[in-house]
C-alpha positions, -999 to +999 in steps of 0.1 A: +634-827-429+635-795-409+607-770-416+612-732-412+587-703-409+599-676-433+567-655-431+576-618-429+560-597-402+530-576-412+532-539-403+499-519-402+500-482-407+471-460-393+466-428-411+454-399-389+429-376-406+428-340-392+393-325-387+399-291-402+423-266-389+414-271-352+392-302-353+355-302-344+357-288-308+349-252-320+315-264-333+305-277-299+316-244-282+297-223-308+265-244-303+267-239-266+272-201-271+241-199-294+220-219-269+230-196-241+222-165-261+188-179-270+180-187-234+191-151-225+168-136-251+139-157-239+144-146-203+146-110-213+114-113-234+095-130-206+106-103-181+093-076-204+058-091-207+027-085-186+022-104-153-003-127-170+022-139-196+049-144-170+024-165-150+015-185-181+052-193-189+058-203-153+027-225-153+039-243-184+073-251-169+057-263-137+032-286-155+039-288-192+013-316-198-016-302-178-008-267-190-007-275-227-041-261-235-034-229-215-001-223-233-020-216-265-024-181-250+013-174-257+010-187-293-021-168-301-008-136-284-036-133-258-023-117-226-053-118-203-067-154-204-070-162-168-079-132-146-069-137-110-101-144-092-086-133-059-075-099-072-108-093-088-126-102-056-104-078-036-111-050-060-148-055-057-145-055-019-125-023-020-151-006-042-179-017-019-160-004+011-153+029-007-190+033-014-197+026+022-173+054+032-189+078+008-223+070+023-210+076+058-195+109+047-229+120+035-246+108+067-221+127+089-225+159+070-262+157+072-263+147+109-239+175+119-257+201+098-291+193+112-280+193+149-289+227+164-265+220+193-236+220+169-245+253+151-213+271+143-192+240+141-204+224+108-183+247+087-152+236+107-156+200+099-141+187+066-149+152+056-135+135+025-127+100+012-089+098+006-065+071-003-062+058+033-100+058+039-124+084+053-108+114+068-127+137+092-109+169+102-120+193+130-103+225+120-101+253+146-111+289+141-098+322+152-121+318+183-105+285+195-138+267+193-125+232+201-100+236+229-092+261+256-061+280+243-028+263+251-045+232+267-060+199+259-092+207+277-120+203+252-150+226+250-185+213+254-197+217+218-165+199+206-173+170+229-208+167+215-194+168+180-170+140+187-197+119+205-218+121+173-188+112+151-179+083+174-215+070+173-215+071+135-181+055+128-187+028+154-211+013+129-180+002+109-154-023+122-125-005+106-094+007+124-091+043+134-062+068+135-065+100+156-041+128+151-034+161+168-019+191+150-009+226+161+002+257+144+039+269+146+035+291+176+058+276+201+045+266+235+060+287+264+071+258+286+092+280+310+118+252+312+094+223+317+100+207+283+063+207+274+061+215+237+036+214+209+043+177+205+029+171+240+000+194+234-010+179+201-006+143+215-028+152+245-054+168+223-055+137+201-060+116+233-088+138+245-105+134+211-100+096+213-117+095+247-148+113+234-150+090+204-150+060+227-177+076+249-198+080+217-196+042+210-163+036+193-146+004+205-112+007+221-099-021+199-107-001+168-081+025+178-050+017+157-029+048+165-030+081+184-005+106+171+007+141+180+024+159+151+028+194+165+034+216+135+051+191+112+020+185+091+007+220+084-026+223+065-015+257+053+023+256+049+023+291+034+009+305+067+023+283+095+007+305+122-028+302+107-056+287+129-064+262+102-033+243+111-048+236+146-069+206+141-079+171+150-078+145+122-097+112+124-090+086+097-112+056+092-089+032+075-097+008+047-096-028+057-064-045+045-069-072+019 
């Protein structure tokens, strides 16, 4: 007897279910946008904080495990947990050096004032502690007491004064800047090209030589400059004798 397979084929229908109007992709995009905005706000917040907070955040990301105890600073709102020891030490050194400059200023004023050979020059020496260090200025008078007029030839009393200054500042190891300045009267060079720039430079060099004779080391000389009349002490009177001067700056040591 012949057997037959009359089973009908089975057809499966798969029903597709839509995930909303556009599916779920928009949720992923929105989550990425929110994350990016949060990261932006965190960066802006960190940049607006004090250096200590920025350092603390950076330290956490470099070593989150070892830095965990330090990160409490951010949570507790403390902004000065770890003072930089190096910065503090440099500040202390600067203050000590400034005090040393003040002491040298007092000593110079006393030494110059008590020297009978320098009578008449003490009032022409201005000494002050400034941002760059200790500034000593030899300011000329109407009688041209430091140099022969129109030359870089230094007078005897001026040499003695610079010897004393050189002897005193040689006690420090700081670098020195020597500057020459003139008033605005133009040098009559008669076609030679010699101007107040040359004159102020040569006067600065003359002063430098006397400082070295007084005991200053050549290696301490950092710069010798001639400014002519471009740095007037009294800009309201460019022809005033106070603009003719030698300026010596004992520089602070760099950290």
